[in-house]
LUMMAR-288307 format. One record per residue (C-alpha): residue in three letters; x, y, z. Coordinates in steps of 0.5 Angstrom, whole numbers, plus 500, padded with zeros to 3 digits. Each point is the difference from the previous one (the first is absolute). Example, Ala and Ser with C-alpha at 12.3 -4.5 7.8 and 13.67 -1.06 7.14 Angstrom:
2
<pt code="ala" east="525" north="491" up="516"/>
<pt code="ser" east="502" north="507" up="498"/>
REM end
This chain:
148
<pt code="met" east="479" north="491" up="531"/>
<pt code="phe" east="504" north="501" up="493"/>
<pt code="thr" east="494" north="500" up="494"/>
<pt code="cys" east="502" north="499" up="493"/>
<pt code="phe" east="497" north="497" up="494"/>
<pt code="cys" east="501" north="493" up="498"/>
<pt code="leu" east="504" north="498" up="494"/>
<pt code="val" east="502" north="494" up="502"/>
<pt code="ser" east="495" north="498" up="505"/>
<pt code="cys" east="502" north="495" up="506"/>
<pt code="ile" east="497" north="493" up="501"/>
<pt code="pro" east="496" north="500" up="506"/>
<pt code="gln" east="504" north="495" up="504"/>
<pt code="glu" east="507" north="504" up="498"/>
<pt code="arg" east="497" north="507" up="503"/>
<pt code="gly" east="504" north="502" up="506"/>
<pt code="his" east="506" north="496" up="498"/>
<pt code="lys" east="506" north="504" up="497"/>
<pt code="gln" east="501" north="494" up="496"/>
<pt code="leu" east="495" north="501" up="494"/>
<pt code="gly" east="502" north="494" up="496"/>
<pt code="gly" east="503" north="499" up="493"/>
<pt code="asn" east="495" north="503" up="496"/>
<pt code="ala" east="500" north="507" up="503"/>
<pt code="ala" east="507" north="500" up="501"/>
<pt code="ala" east="501" north="499" up="492"/>
<pt code="ala" east="495" north="505" up="499"/>
<pt code="his" east="504" north="505" up="504"/>
<pt code="leu" east="506" north="498" up="497"/>
<pt code="ala" east="497" north="501" up="493"/>
<pt code="leu" east="497" north="507" up="502"/>
<pt code="met" east="507" north="502" up="502"/>
<pt code="val" east="503" north="498" up="494"/>
<pt code="ala" east="495" north="504" up="496"/>
<pt code="met" east="502" north="506" up="504"/>
<pt code="val" east="508" north="499" up="499"/>
<pt code="val" east="499" north="498" up="492"/>
<pt code="leu" east="496" north="507" up="500"/>
<pt code="ala" east="505" north="504" up="504"/>
<pt code="gly" east="505" north="497" up="495"/>
<pt code="leu" east="496" north="502" up="494"/>
<pt code="trp" east="500" north="507" up="503"/>
<pt code="leu" east="507" north="501" up="501"/>
<pt code="cys" east="503" north="497" up="494"/>
<pt code="gln" east="497" north="505" up="495"/>
<pt code="pro" east="505" north="505" up="499"/>
<pt code="cys" east="499" north="507" up="504"/>
<pt code="gln" east="506" north="504" up="498"/>
<pt code="glu" east="496" north="505" up="496"/>
<pt code="glu" east="497" north="503" up="506"/>
<pt code="leu" east="504" north="502" up="506"/>
<pt code="tyr" east="498" north="496" up="507"/>
<pt code="leu" east="495" north="496" up="496"/>
<pt code="cys" east="504" north="493" up="502"/>
<pt code="arg" east="500" north="503" up="508"/>
<pt code="leu" east="493" north="501" up="500"/>
<pt code="gln" east="499" north="493" up="496"/>
<pt code="ser" east="504" north="497" up="506"/>
<pt code="ala" east="496" north="503" up="505"/>
<pt code="gly" east="494" north="498" up="498"/>
<pt code="val" east="502" north="493" up="499"/>
<pt code="gly" east="503" north="500" up="507"/>
<pt code="ile" east="493" north="503" up="503"/>
<pt code="thr" east="496" north="495" up="497"/>
<pt code="tyr" east="505" north="494" up="502"/>
<pt code="ala" east="500" north="503" up="507"/>
<pt code="leu" east="492" north="500" up="500"/>
<pt code="phe" east="500" north="493" up="497"/>
<pt code="ala" east="505" north="497" up="505"/>
<pt code="ser" east="497" north="504" up="506"/>
<pt code="gln" east="493" north="498" up="499"/>
<pt code="leu" east="502" north="492" up="499"/>
<pt code="ile" east="504" north="501" up="506"/>
<pt code="val" east="494" north="503" up="504"/>
<pt code="ala" east="495" north="495" up="497"/>
<pt code="his" east="504" north="494" up="502"/>
<pt code="met" east="501" north="502" up="507"/>
<pt code="cys" east="493" north="502" up="501"/>
<pt code="lys" east="498" north="493" up="497"/>
<pt code="glu" east="496" north="504" up="494"/>
<pt code="pro" east="499" north="498" up="493"/>
<pt code="phe" east="505" north="504" up="496"/>
<pt code="leu" east="498" north="505" up="494"/>
<pt code="pro" east="505" north="504" up="497"/>
<pt code="pro" east="500" north="507" up="498"/>
<pt code="leu" east="497" north="498" up="493"/>
<pt code="trp" east="499" north="508" up="499"/>
<pt code="ala" east="508" north="501" up="501"/>
<pt code="met" east="501" north="495" up="495"/>
<pt code="gly" east="495" north="503" up="495"/>
<pt code="leu" east="504" north="507" up="501"/>
<pt code="met" east="506" north="497" up="498"/>
<pt code="ala" east="497" north="496" up="494"/>
<pt code="leu" east="497" north="507" up="498"/>
<pt code="ala" east="507" north="503" up="500"/>
<pt code="ile" east="503" north="494" up="496"/>
<pt code="ile" east="494" north="501" up="495"/>
<pt code="asn" east="501" north="508" up="500"/>
<pt code="lys" east="508" north="500" up="499"/>
<pt code="ala" east="499" north="495" up="494"/>
<pt code="leu" east="495" north="504" up="497"/>
<pt code="his" east="502" north="507" up="502"/>
<pt code="ile" east="493" north="502" up="501"/>
<pt code="val" east="501" north="505" up="506"/>
<pt code="asp" east="507" north="503" up="502"/>
<pt code="pro" east="504" north="494" up="504"/>
<pt code="leu" east="503" north="504" up="505"/>
<pt code="lys" east="493" north="504" up="502"/>
<pt code="leu" east="496" north="493" up="500"/>
<pt code="thr" east="506" north="497" up="504"/>
<pt code="leu" east="500" north="506" up="505"/>
<pt code="gly" east="492" north="499" up="501"/>
<pt code="leu" east="500" north="493" up="501"/>
<pt code="asp" east="506" north="500" up="505"/>
<pt code="val" east="496" north="505" up="504"/>
<pt code="phe" east="493" north="496" up="499"/>
<pt code="leu" east="504" north="494" up="503"/>
<pt code="leu" east="504" north="503" up="505"/>
<pt code="leu" east="493" north="503" up="503"/>
<pt code="gly" east="497" north="493" up="499"/>
<pt code="tyr" east="505" north="497" up="504"/>
<pt code="leu" east="500" north="505" up="506"/>
<pt code="his" east="492" north="499" up="500"/>
<pt code="tyr" east="502" north="492" up="501"/>
<pt code="val" east="505" north="501" up="505"/>
<pt code="val" east="495" north="505" up="504"/>
<pt code="val" east="494" north="495" up="500"/>
<pt code="val" east="504" north="494" up="502"/>
<pt code="ile" east="504" north="504" up="506"/>
<pt code="asn" east="493" north="503" up="502"/>
<pt code="gln" east="497" north="493" up="499"/>
<pt code="ile" east="505" north="496" up="504"/>
<pt code="cys" east="500" north="506" up="506"/>
<pt code="gly" east="493" north="500" up="500"/>
<pt code="his" east="500" north="492" up="501"/>
<pt code="leu" east="506" north="500" up="505"/>
<pt code="gly" east="496" north="506" up="504"/>
<pt code="ile" east="507" north="505" up="499"/>
<pt code="tyr" east="501" north="507" up="497"/>
<pt code="cys" east="505" north="501" up="495"/>
<pt code="leu" east="497" north="505" up="495"/>
<pt code="thr" east="496" north="504" up="505"/>
<pt code="ile" east="501" north="503" up="507"/>
<pt code="lys" east="497" north="496" up="506"/>
<pt code="pro" east="494" north="504" up="502"/>
<pt code="lys" east="501" north="503" up="507"/>
<pt code="glu" east="496" north="497" up="506"/>
<pt code="ala" east="496" north="505" up="504"/>
REM end
């Protein structure tokens, strides 16, 4: 039903159980800590030089956290291995590097990253909703065809 690529693969005897074991739980916690550290580094850099930059950074962190948390919840509820949104964490790292080195205008880059993060999150949500509705045989984002 829910397809994901495995970063922390399930041991065969643990598949189908919500309790995935200590190693998987430690890996999930480490990835969550890494995401929070990246978010903290992105947010702690001063942003008074650009109007709205702080708000855009906060929005990017919020979208990344929402994506991370929703993927974790769905993976656990569907009893699937969890792969965090590494691409989103990579975008945060890119923003941190850019803000330190001033390669591109931070406001424009942050706005672009936020748009990309939002589109990625919406894509994930629509795919999961369609997969769950397809599995349950219900209609959520489509209209039921009229029977003849």
